[in-house]
C-alpha positions as CSV (number, residue, x, y, z in Angstrom):
1,M,18.5,10.6,5.8
2,T,15.9,8.7,3.8
3,E,17.1,5.5,5.3
4,R,16.5,6.8,8.8
5,L,13.0,8.1,7.8
6,F,12.1,4.8,6.3
7,L,13.1,3.0,9.5
8,Q,11.2,5.5,11.7
9,V,8.0,4.9,9.7
10,F,8.3,1.2,10.2
11,R,9.2,1.5,13.9
12,F,6.2,3.9,14.4
13,Y,3.8,1.6,12.7
14,F,5.0,-1.6,14.4
15,R,5.9,-0.1,17.8
16,K,4.6,-2.6,20.3
17,K,2.6,-4.2,17.5
18,L,4.6,-7.3,16.9
19,H,1.6,-9.4,17.8
20,I,-0.2,-8.2,14.6
21,F,0.1,-11.6,13.0
22,K,-2.2,-13.0,15.8
23,F,-5.1,-11.0,14.5
24,R,-8.7,-12.1,14.8
25,V,-10.4,-12.7,11.5
26,S,-13.8,-12.8,13.1
27,G,-14.7,-9.3,14.3
28,T,-17.7,-7.1,14.4
29,G,-16.5,-5.2,11.4
30,N,-17.5,-2.1,13.4
31,T,-14.7,0.4,14.0
32,E,-16.5,1.9,17.0
33,T,-16.9,-1.4,18.7
34,Q,-13.3,-2.4,17.9
35,T,-12.0,0.8,19.4
36,K,-14.0,0.3,22.6
37,T,-12.9,-3.3,23.0
38,G,-9.2,-2.7,22.3
39,G,-9.3,-4.4,18.9
40,I,-7.8,-1.4,17.1
41,S,-4.3,-3.1,17.0
42,H,-5.9,-6.2,15.5
43,M,-7.6,-4.0,12.9
44,R,-4.3,-2.3,12.1
45,G,-2.6,-5.7,11.7
46,R,-5.5,-7.0,9.6
47,N,-5.4,-3.8,7.4
48,F,-1.7,-4.3,6.9
49,L,-2.1,-7.9,5.8
50,I,-5.1,-6.9,3.5
51,C,-3.1,-4.2,1.9
52,G,0.0,-6.3,1.5
53,L,-1.9,-9.1,-0.1
54,T,-3.9,-6.8,-2.3
55,G,-0.8,-5.0,-3.5
56,W,0.9,-8.3,-4.3
57,C,-2.2,-9.4,-6.4
58,M,-2.3,-6.0,-8.2
59,E,1.3,-6.2,-9.0
60,I,1.1,-9.7,-10.4
61,L,-1.9,-8.7,-12.5
62,F,-0.1,-5.5,-13.7
63,T,3.1,-7.3,-14.6
64,S,1.3,-10.1,-16.3
65,T,-0.2,-7.6,-18.7
66,G,3.3,-7.2,-20.1
67,S,3.3,-10.9,-20.9
68,F,-0.1,-10.5,-22.6
69,L,1.2,-7.5,-24.7
70,K,4.1,-9.7,-25.8
71,Q,1.6,-12.4,-26.7
72,D,3.1,-14.8,-24.1
73,K,0.2,-17.1,-23.3
74,R,1.7,-18.0,-20.0
75,L,0.8,-14.6,-18.6
76,I,3.6,-14.6,-16.0
77,G,3.4,-11.9,-13.4
78,R,6.1,-11.0,-11.0
79,T,6.5,-9.4,-7.5
80,S,9.0,-9.5,-4.6
81,V,8.7,-10.4,-1.0
82,W,10.0,-6.8,-0.3
83,M,6.8,-5.5,-1.8
84,F,4.5,-7.0,0.8
85,P,5.5,-4.5,3.6
86,I,5.6,-1.7,1.1
87,Y,2.1,-2.4,0.0
88,G,1.1,-3.1,3.6
89,T,1.8,0.4,4.6
90,A,-1.2,1.5,2.5
91,A,-3.1,0.6,5.6
92,V,-2.6,4.2,6.6
93,I,-5.3,5.0,4.1
94,A,-8.0,3.8,6.5
95,P,-7.4,6.5,9.2
96,L,-6.6,9.1,6.6
97,Y,-9.9,8.5,4.8
98,H,-11.8,9.6,7.9
99,S,-10.2,13.0,7.7
100,I,-10.7,13.5,3.9
101,K,-13.9,11.5,3.2
102,N,-15.8,14.6,2.3
103,L,-13.4,15.5,-0.5
104,P,-14.1,14.5,-4.1
105,A,-12.7,11.1,-5.1
106,L,-10.3,12.7,-7.6
107,L,-8.7,14.9,-4.9
108,R,-8.5,11.9,-2.5
109,G,-6.9,9.9,-5.3
110,C,-4.3,12.7,-5.8
111,I,-3.6,12.8,-2.0
112,Y,-3.1,9.0,-2.1
113,S,-0.9,9.2,-5.2
114,V,1.4,11.8,-3.5
115,G,1.6,9.5,-0.4
116,I,2.4,6.4,-2.5
117,F,5.0,8.3,-4.5
118,S,6.6,9.5,-1.3
119,F,6.8,6.1,0.3
120,E,7.8,4.5,-3.0
121,Y,10.7,7.0,-3.2
122,I,11.8,6.5,0.4
123,S,11.5,2.7,0.4
124,G,13.0,2.4,-3.1
125,T,16.0,4.6,-2.2
126,F,16.6,2.6,1.0
127,L,16.3,-0.8,-0.9
128,K,18.5,0.5,-3.8
129,R,21.2,1.6,-1.4
130,H,21.3,-1.9,0.0
131,G,21.1,-3.6,-3.4
132,M,17.6,-5.0,-2.7
133,C,15.3,-2.8,-4.8
134,P,13.1,-5.1,-7.0
135,W,12.3,-2.4,-9.5
136,D,14.3,0.0,-11.6
137,Y,12.7,2.7,-13.6
138,S,15.9,4.2,-14.9
139,H,14.8,3.5,-18.5
140,A,11.6,5.5,-18.2
141,K,11.5,9.2,-19.3
142,T,9.6,10.3,-16.3
143,N,11.7,8.6,-13.6
144,I,13.2,10.2,-10.5
145,D,16.4,8.5,-9.4
146,G,15.1,5.3,-11.0
147,V,12.8,4.6,-8.1
148,I,9.6,6.4,-9.1
149,R,7.8,7.0,-12.4
150,L,5.6,10.1,-12.6
151,D,3.6,8.7,-15.5
152,Y,2.3,6.1,-13.0
153,A,0.4,8.8,-11.1
154,P,-3.0,7.7,-12.5
155,L,-2.3,4.1,-11.6
156,W,-1.3,5.1,-8.0
157,M,-4.5,7.2,-7.7
158,A,-6.6,4.3,-8.7
159,A,-4.7,2.0,-6.4
160,G,-5.2,4.4,-3.5
161,L,-8.9,4.6,-4.1
162,L,-9.1,0.8,-4.4
163,F,-7.2,0.4,-1.1
164,E,-9.6,3.0,0.4
165,R,-12.7,1.1,-0.8
166,I,-11.4,-2.3,0.4
167,L,-10.3,-1.0,3.8
168,I,-13.5,0.9,4.5
169,R,-15.6,-2.1,3.5
170,C,-13.5,-4.4,5.7
171,N,-13.6,-2.1,8.8
172,T,-17.1,-0.7,8.8
173,S,-20.5,-1.6,7.8
174,E,-20.9,1.8,6.0
175,S,-19.8,2.2,2.4
176,P,-17.5,5.1,1.5
């Protein structure tokens, strides 16, 4: 069931959007203008790429802190190609933000954290079932099925708020 849900989410997001990699970097930056001119699919593709790349960078920085704590001066960070589309789906934060922007940041962060946990569980279960999951939290006390760690909630809240700030600044001229 989770496999089917995972595929439905990807099909929904990418339905008739296979041209997302031909996005325009130069744009007005104004969501209203992009909607009127049909640039919304370009904006979705751009948001997906921004979130995918941001997620990769965050993960490399986060995993390199492990090297730092082990006093490994090489500061090697790691990620997986599979993580790009997973982080890319954080692009749903942009339209969600417009519905919840009047809520306090802490509550928005909690909402983002629940969404990230949900998608991490769905994608992790799917990837694990096919022997492709790049993470395994089985050793952690607060893990659920080895694919999510509840003690990461504050990190996911912060990541969600960071994605929010980046996406809003990239798509509008107003600040969140």
